[in-house]
ZAKE-779383 format. One line per 4 residues: number of its first residue (from 0); their letters; for each residue z negated, y, x of C-alpha. Coordinates in nm, 2 decimals. Layout:
BEGIN
NUM> a> Z,Y,X  ... .
end
This chain:
BEGIN
0> mkkr> 1.83,-0.82,0.09  2.17,-0.95,0.01  2.46,-0.70,0.03  2.60,-0.83,-0.30 .
4> cfls> 2.28,-0.75,-0.49  2.28,-0.40,-0.35  2.65,-0.33,-0.43  2.63,-0.48,-0.78 .
8> fyts> 2.32,-0.28,-0.84  2.46,0.06,-0.75  2.80,0.00,-0.91  2.64,-0.09,-1.24 .
12> flrv> 2.41,0.21,-1.21  2.69,0.46,-1.16  2.89,0.31,-1.46  2.59,0.31,-1.70 .
16> rivh> 2.47,0.66,-1.58  2.81,0.82,-1.65  2.83,0.66,-2.00  2.48,0.70,-2.13 .
20> gssp> 2.33,0.98,-1.92  1.99,0.82,-1.94  1.68,0.86,-1.72  1.78,0.73,-1.37 .
24> yflf> 1.45,0.55,-1.31  1.48,0.33,-1.62  1.85,0.27,-1.55  1.76,0.16,-1.20 .
28> lsaa> 1.49,-0.07,-1.33  1.71,-0.24,-1.58  1.99,-0.28,-1.33  1.75,-0.43,-1.08 .
32> qvyc> 1.64,-0.68,-1.34  2.00,-0.78,-1.41  2.16,-0.77,-1.07  1.87,-0.85,-0.84 .
36> pery> 1.64,-1.08,-1.04  1.46,-1.24,-0.75  1.39,-0.91,-0.59  1.28,-0.76,-0.92 .
40> kamm> 1.02,-1.04,-0.97  0.89,-0.99,-0.61  0.86,-0.62,-0.68  0.67,-0.67,-1.00 .
44> kwld> 0.42,-0.89,-0.80  0.40,-0.62,-0.53  0.33,-0.35,-0.79  0.06,-0.55,-0.95 .
48> fsrn> -0.10,-0.62,-0.62  -0.08,-0.25,-0.53  -0.25,-0.15,-0.86  -0.52,-0.41,-0.81 .
52> tlal> -0.58,-0.28,-0.46  -0.62,0.08,-0.59  -0.86,-0.05,-0.85  -1.07,-0.21,-0.57 .
56> irpk> -1.07,0.10,-0.35  -1.17,0.36,-0.60  -1.53,0.24,-0.67  -1.60,0.25,-0.30 .
60> ltkl> -1.53,0.62,-0.29  -1.79,0.73,-0.54  -2.04,0.84,-0.27  -1.78,1.01,-0.06 .
64> vhyt> -1.59,1.22,-0.31  -1.71,1.44,-0.60  -1.55,1.33,-0.93  -1.76,1.56,-1.16 .
68> gnkt> -1.96,1.88,-1.15  -1.91,2.21,-0.98  -1.82,2.05,-0.64  -1.53,1.84,-0.78 .
72> taps> -1.28,1.75,-0.52  -1.11,1.44,-0.67  -0.81,1.48,-0.89  -0.83,1.39,-1.26 .
76> cpas> -0.46,1.31,-1.27  -0.39,0.94,-1.22  -0.15,0.80,-0.96  0.09,0.54,-1.08 .
80> vvir> 0.27,0.29,-0.86  0.65,0.29,-0.91  0.96,0.15,-0.74  1.16,0.38,-0.52 .
84> fhpl> 1.53,0.29,-0.55  1.66,0.48,-0.25  1.86,0.25,-0.02  1.77,0.44,0.30 .
88> isvq> 1.40,0.46,0.26  1.20,0.16,0.37  0.84,0.29,0.36  0.60,0.38,0.08 .
92> gysk> 0.56,0.74,-0.02  0.37,0.98,-0.24  0.48,1.25,-0.49  0.22,1.48,-0.64 .
96> stss> 0.21,1.59,-1.00  0.16,1.95,-1.13  -0.18,2.11,-1.19  -0.14,2.04,-1.56 .
100> cqep> -0.08,1.67,-1.49  0.19,1.63,-1.76  0.30,1.31,-1.58  0.10,1.11,-1.32 .
104> skik> 0.15,1.14,-0.95  0.36,0.86,-0.80  0.30,0.61,-0.52  0.66,0.50,-0.45 .
108> vpff> 0.72,0.14,-0.32  1.07,0.08,-0.16  1.30,-0.17,-0.35  1.55,-0.23,-0.07 .
112> vdrm> 1.33,-0.39,0.19  1.39,-0.74,0.32  1.03,-0.80,0.43  0.74,-0.63,0.26 .
116> gpkf> 0.49,-0.72,0.52  0.16,-0.90,0.50  -0.08,-0.85,0.21  -0.35,-0.69,0.42 .
120> feyt> -0.11,-0.41,0.50  -0.12,-0.31,0.13  -0.49,-0.21,0.16  -0.43,0.04,0.44 .
124> vsah> -0.11,0.18,0.28  -0.27,0.21,-0.06  -0.57,0.40,0.09  -0.33,0.62,0.29 .
128> easp> -0.11,0.71,-0.01  -0.36,0.72,-0.29  -0.74,0.77,-0.25  -0.87,0.87,0.00 .
132> ghhl> -0.52,0.96,0.12  -0.24,1.19,0.00  -0.34,1.18,-0.37  -0.69,1.30,-0.30 .
136> qsqg> -0.56,1.56,-0.05  -0.26,1.70,-0.24  -0.34,1.65,-0.61  -0.71,1.73,-0.55 .
140> yien> -0.61,2.06,-0.39  -0.37,2.15,-0.67  -0.62,2.07,-0.95  -0.94,2.20,-0.79 .
144> fr> -0.87,2.47,-0.54  -0.58,2.68,-0.67 .
end
């Protein structure tokens, strides 16, 4: 990624954050759209592909995981795919929600990566981070076994 995009992005974020005091995620998102438009478009495509991949994986798990009944192990809280704007993190990650699920769990995709990798990589990463991965493991535990 171009150094200029990165520097403009963070400079604008700090200036807007101090003035408006808004939510950091939405400020990052709007700054990315303005200062890194090509990267922003690529990220939107990546997020769409990730969401579609998750939609393809979930039906394949119905015989492996209990979604209803007294043996429920799957979380009812959804997992949303979001952009991670940390410049030093270059891999996808996962953050669980609370047991009350006031906001969805998050699968975080790094913004500041020069090469996102091949598309088939997304299938394994989505499965690892969401279901049957960390989302099933962490969020399922919080919701069903605590």
